[in-house]
C-alpha positions in Angstrom: -117.0 38.0 -28.3 -116.0 33.6 -29.0 -112.7 32.3 -28.0 -110.6 32.8 -31.6 -112.1 36.7 -31.8 -110.5 37.4 -27.9 -107.4 35.5 -29.6 -107.1 37.7 -32.7 -106.9 40.9 -30.5 -104.9 39.6 -27.3 -102.9 36.7 -29.5 -101.0 33.9 -28.3 -100.4 33.7 -24.1 -96.2 32.1 -24.0 -95.4 30.1 -21.1 -91.4 30.2 -20.7 -89.8 27.9 -18.6 -86.5 29.1 -17.1 -85.6 32.5 -16.7 -81.6 32.3 -18.1 -80.3 34.4 -20.4 -82.3 32.5 -23.5 -85.5 32.3 -21.3 -84.9 36.3 -20.8 -84.0 36.8 -24.1 -87.8 35.3 -25.8 -89.3 37.4 -23.3 -87.9 40.4 -24.5 -88.7 39.9 -27.9 -92.1 38.8 -27.2 -92.5 42.0 -25.0 -91.1 44.3 -28.4 -93.7 42.3 -30.5 -96.3 42.7 -28.0 -96.9 39.3 -27.1 -98.2 38.2 -23.7 -95.8 35.8 -21.6 -95.3 34.4 -18.1 -91.7 33.5 -17.1 -90.9 30.8 -14.8 -87.3 30.3 -13.5 -86.6 27.4 -10.5 -83.9 29.5 -8.6 -84.3 31.3 -5.9 -82.7 34.6 -6.9 -79.0 35.3 -5.5 -78.6 32.0 -4.1 -78.8 29.1 -7.0 -76.6 30.6 -9.5 -73.5 31.8 -7.7 -71.3 31.0 -10.5 -69.7 33.2 -12.6 -67.7 32.8 -16.2 -67.3 34.4 -19.8 -69.3 34.0 -22.8 -68.1 34.9 -26.1 -70.9 36.3 -29.2 -70.3 36.4 -32.2 -72.3 36.3 -35.9 -75.1 36.9 -33.7 -74.3 40.4 -32.2 -76.9 41.8 -35.1 -79.6 39.2 -34.5 -79.0 39.8 -30.6 -79.2 43.8 -31.3 -82.4 43.8 -33.4 -83.6 41.4 -30.7 -83.8 42.9 -27.9 -85.4 46.5 -27.1 -83.7 49.8 -28.8 -82.5 51.1 -25.1 -81.4 48.0 -23.7 -78.7 47.3 -27.6 -77.7 50.2 -26.8 -75.9 49.3 -23.8 -75.2 45.7 -24.7 -71.6 47.6 -23.4 -72.5 46.9 -20.0 -72.4 43.1 -19.9 -69.1 43.3 -21.3 -66.2 41.9 -19.3 -64.4 45.3 -20.1 -66.6 48.0 -20.2 -64.5 50.6 -22.4 -63.9 48.1 -25.4 -64.7 48.8 -28.5 -63.9 45.8 -31.5 -64.4 46.8 -34.7 -64.9 44.9 -38.4 -60.9 44.2 -38.1 -60.8 42.1 -34.6 -59.5 38.6 -35.0 -58.3 36.1 -32.6 -55.4 33.7 -32.2 -55.2 30.1 -31.7 -51.7 29.6 -29.9 -49.3 26.6 -29.5 -49.1 26.6 -25.9 -45.8 25.1 -26.1 -43.7 27.5 -27.7 -46.6 30.1 -28.1 -46.3 30.5 -32.4 -50.4 31.9 -33.5 -51.6 28.3 -35.6 -54.1 30.5 -36.7 -56.1 33.7 -37.0 -59.8 33.8 -37.3 -61.5 36.9 -38.2 -64.5 38.0 -34.9 -66.0 41.2 -36.5 -67.0 43.4 -33.4 -66.9 40.2 -31.2 -68.3 41.1 -27.6 -66.9 38.7 -24.2 -69.3 39.6 -22.2 -69.6 38.2 -18.2 -73.0 35.7 -18.2 -74.3 37.7 -14.4 -73.8 41.0 -16.4 -75.9 39.9 -19.7 -78.4 38.5 -17.5 -79.1 41.3 -15.7 -79.3 43.4 -18.4 -81.7 41.2 -20.0 -84.0 41.1 -16.9 -85.0 44.7 -16.8 -88.5 45.3 -17.6 -89.3 41.5 -17.3 -91.2 40.1 -14.3 -90.0 36.6 -13.3 -92.1 33.8 -10.9 -89.1 32.5 -9.2 -89.0 29.5 -7.3 -91.3 28.0 -9.8 -90.4 24.1 -10.5 -91.8 22.8 -13.3 -93.6 19.5 -12.5 -95.8 18.3 -15.8 -97.2 20.0 -18.2 -100.9 18.7 -19.9 -102.9 19.5 -22.8 -106.7 21.2 -23.4 -109.3 21.0 -25.6 -108.9 24.4 -26.6 -105.4 23.9 -27.9 -103.8 25.5 -24.9 -101.4 23.9 -22.4 -101.7 23.7 -18.3 -98.3 24.1 -17.0 -97.9 22.4 -13.7 -95.5 23.7 -10.8 -93.9 21.8 -8.1 -95.9 24.3 -5.3 -99.3 23.3 -6.6 -99.9 26.4 -8.8 -100.8 25.7 -12.2 -101.0 28.5 -15.3 -102.4 28.2 -18.4 -101.3 29.2 -22.3 -101.5 28.8 -25.5 -97.7 28.0 -26.2 -94.7 26.8 -23.9 -91.2 26.9 -24.7 -88.3 25.0 -22.6 -85.8 27.1 -22.1 -84.3 25.5 -18.8 -81.1 24.7 -19.8 -78.8 21.8 -20.5 -80.9 19.5 -18.2 -84.0 20.4 -19.1 -87.2 19.1 -17.2 -89.7 20.6 -20.6 -87.1 17.8 -22.6 -87.4 15.2 -20.4 -91.1 15.3 -20.2 -91.5 15.9 -23.7 -89.2 12.5 -24.3 -89.5 10.8 -21.5 -85.4 10.1 -18.8 -83.5 8.4 -20.8 -84.0 10.1 -24.4 -83.5 13.4 -22.9 -80.0 12.4 -20.8 -77.7 14.3 -22.4 -74.1 12.1 -22.9 -71.1 13.2 -20.7 -68.0 13.6 -22.0 -64.3 12.4 -20.6 -63.2 15.4 -20.5 -61.7 17.4 -17.6 -62.6 21.2 -17.7 -60.8 23.5 -15.3 -62.8 26.3 -14.9 -61.9 29.4 -11.9 -62.4 33.1 -11.8 -58.6 35.0 -11.0 -58.6 37.8 -9.4 -54.5 38.7 -8.6 -54.2 41.9 -6.6 -51.2 42.5 -8.7 -51.3 45.5 -11.2 -48.2 43.7 -12.9 -49.3 40.3 -13.2 -53.0 41.7 -14.5 -51.7 44.2 -17.3 -49.4 40.9 -18.7 -51.7 38.3 -18.9 -54.2 41.3 -20.1 -51.0 42.5 -22.6 -51.4 40.3 -25.5 -55.2 40.4 -26.5 -57.5 42.7 -24.7 -60.2 39.9 -24.4 -58.8 36.3 -24.9 -56.8 33.9 -25.0 -56.5 30.2 -26.6 -54.0 27.3 -26.9 -53.5 24.1 -28.2 -51.0 21.5 -26.7 -48.9 18.9 -28.4 -49.7 17.1 -24.6 -53.2 17.1 -25.1 -53.8 20.2 -23.0 -56.5 23.0 -23.9 -56.0 26.3 -22.7 -58.1 29.4 -21.6 -57.2 33.1 -20.6 -60.1 35.7 -20.7 -60.4 39.4 -18.6 -63.6 38.4 -16.5 -64.4 41.9 -15.3 -63.2 45.7 -15.3 -64.3 47.2 -12.5 -61.4 50.4 -13.2 -59.6 50.2 -15.9 -57.5 52.5 -14.2 -56.4 50.0 -11.2 -55.5 46.5 -12.8 -55.4 45.5 -9.4 -59.4 45.1 -9.3 -58.9 43.3 -12.4 -60.3 39.8 -12.9 -59.7 36.9 -15.4 -61.6 33.6 -16.3 -58.7 30.7 -16.1 -60.0 27.2 -17.7 -57.4 24.1 -18.7 -58.7 21.2 -20.0 -57.8 17.4 -21.5 -59.2 13.9 -21.6 -60.0 12.1 -18.8 -62.2 10.9 -15.9 -63.6 14.0 -13.9 -62.8 12.9 -10.2 -64.8 14.8 -7.9 -63.5 13.9 -4.8 -60.5 16.0 -4.9 -60.0 18.6 -2.0 -59.7 22.1 -3.7 -55.9 22.5 -2.9 -55.7 19.0 -5.3 -57.5 20.8 -8.2 -55.1 23.7 -8.3 -51.7 21.3 -7.6 -53.2 19.7 -10.1 -53.9 22.1 -12.6 -50.5 24.0 -11.5 -48.4 20.4 -12.5 -50.4 20.8 -16.3 -49.3 24.7 -16.7 -45.8 23.9 -16.0 -45.2 22.7 -19.2 -47.2 25.4 -20.7 -45.9 29.3 -22.6 -46.5 31.8 -21.1 -49.5 33.8 -20.6 -50.7 30.4 -19.8 -48.2 29.6 -17.4 -48.0 32.6 -15.5 -52.2 32.9 -15.4 -52.0 29.5 -13.9 -48.8 29.2 -11.3 -49.8 32.7 -10.1 -53.6 31.5 -8.9 -53.7 32.7 -5.5 -54.2 30.0 -2.8 -58.3 30.4 -1.9 -58.7 30.6 -5.8 -61.4 27.9 -6.0 -60.9 25.3 -9.7 -64.8 24.3 -10.3 -64.2 20.3 -12.4 -67.6 21.6 -14.5 -68.8 18.5 -16.4 -68.9 18.3 -19.8 -72.1 16.7 -22.1 -74.0 17.1 -24.9 -77.5 16.1 -26.3 -78.1 15.4 -30.0 -81.5 17.1 -30.7 -84.3 14.5 -32.1 -87.8 15.0 -33.1 -90.1 15.7 -30.8 -94.5 16.1 -30.2 -94.7 19.3 -30.3 -98.9 18.6 -29.7 -100.6 20.6 -32.9 -97.7 23.6 -32.3 -98.0 24.3 -28.3 -94.5 23.4 -27.3 -90.7 23.6 -28.2 -87.4 24.0 -27.0 -84.5 26.5 -27.0 -81.1 27.5 -26.5 -79.6 24.4 -24.3 -82.6 22.7 -23.4 -82.9 22.1 -27.6 -79.2 21.5 -28.2 -76.1 21.6 -25.5 -73.0 21.3 -26.3 -69.9 21.3 -25.4 -67.7 24.7 -25.5 -64.3 24.5 -27.4 -65.9 25.8 -30.1 -68.0 28.5 -28.7 -71.0 29.2 -30.2 -73.4 28.1 -27.3 -74.9 31.2 -26.3 -74.7 32.9 -30.1 -77.1 29.5 -31.2 -79.6 30.5 -27.8 -80.0 33.9 -29.1 -81.1 32.4 -32.7 -83.5 30.0 -31.6 -84.8 32.9 -29.4 -84.9 35.4 -31.9 -86.9 32.6 -34.7 -89.1 31.2 -31.8 -90.3 34.8 -31.4 -90.7 35.7 -35.3 -92.8 32.5 -34.9 -94.7 33.8 -32.4 -95.3 37.5 -33.6 -96.4 35.8 -36.8 -99.1 33.8 -34.8 -100.4 37.4 -32.9 -101.1 38.5 -37.0 -102.4 34.5 -38.5 -104.6 33.1 -36.1 -104.7 29.4 -36.5 -101.0 28.3 -38.0 -99.6 27.2 -35.3 -99.1 24.1 -35.5 -97.3 25.2 -39.0 -94.9 28.2 -37.6 -94.2 26.4 -34.3 -93.1 23.4 -36.2 -91.3 25.3 -39.1 -89.4 26.8 -35.9 -88.3 23.5 -33.8 -87.6 21.7 -37.4 -85.1 24.6 -38.4 -83.5 24.5 -35.3 -83.2 20.7 -34.5 -81.0 20.5 -37.8 -79.4 24.0 -36.9 -78.4 22.1 -33.2 -77.8 18.7 -34.8 -75.2 20.6 -37.0 -73.6 22.4 -34.3 -73.7 19.5 -31.5 -72.5 17.4 -33.9 -69.1 19.8 -35.1 -68.6 21.4 -31.9 -68.1 17.7 -29.9 -66.2 16.9 -33.0 -64.0 19.7 -31.6 -64.1 18.8 -28.1 -62.3 15.6 -29.2 -59.9 16.6 -31.5 -58.7 19.7 -29.6 -57.5 17.5 -27.4 -55.6 15.2 -29.5 -52.5 16.6 -31.6 -52.3 14.5 -34.1 -56.1 15.4 -35.3 -56.1 18.8 -33.9 -55.1 20.7 -37.7 -57.5 18.7 -39.3 -60.4 19.3 -36.3 -63.9 22.1 -36.7 -62.2 24.6 -35.2 -59.3 24.7 -37.2 -61.2 24.6 -40.9 -63.9 26.6 -40.2 -63.0 29.1 -37.0 -66.4 29.6 -34.8 -68.5 30.5 -38.3 -72.2 29.2 -38.5 -72.1 26.7 -40.6 -76.0 26.3 -41.4 
């Protein structure tokens, strides 16, 4: 049996670089489609990614449910910040003036799920064997239309297609485009984020009373505020609940600040806010960790896909600011579209250059549009004079393409 005959039986072998949510979704989709894959990640499990935050899934929910195997799709509620919450077609979120509490806009968000990053990643990892502690070093291309991934530990792996799902600072993107072209652009935005457990039932109930999932606040003084339930380990014991509390404003990050100084700065900014944003910040215990997260973006650009042998997916393809809430949704769509393209390769041999190129072209076009919208949103939500004309106020959180 020659090479082409073997491929028609076995189908393509896909190398997935990155075992975050996007990479794991690709692996689940390929496994469901009967396509071979190997998935790698540079981290050491349980050590490299201790951070937690929440993510909103809205227009991509039907895509996610179709991408996952039925048993995992039926258990998506387990990844929710509040596993017992059921949202429906009439579900909405409110954008509030955090100076006086007025509702600025109500956005329709049918069936919105707010999930824990850790819980969703754990769910998506079920049944997937990840090769850990694999740091990508280089990629070489073979004469038989395949490619080889070279890792820092000296190991090499051969495949037909490689997809970079290795996050905003993607090594795959750097290999494809070079360091300068692949480098993301930082924004002068101070973004404070923390996971807070108040340990007080009355406080937790108050902060969760206005909306079961999240609050968004915008202020004439240029402060963006965010509050979301992060975990409800016991719905009957509010003192066990945790919240994600965030705020941002225009300015340069000062990483030299101590955590004590960060807390003091956040509380000073929050003292002028309306509820629940004011109390969510002022009630933070003194041992709360305030992370000052870098906000950056990268506008997708065409790259050499080596006859359909390599592409990008998710945050590796279009890292964007979080202020329009689109990141995970586009990652899910990318993963679904990539899996569909590879599944076609299993049926229609010899068209890798067409199917992967088509996937990449659509992803770049859609990703470019969303990065620019999210960039515009990240700037205008901090500028009250133009906030009403921001993409968020005009379009909400809908998918544009």
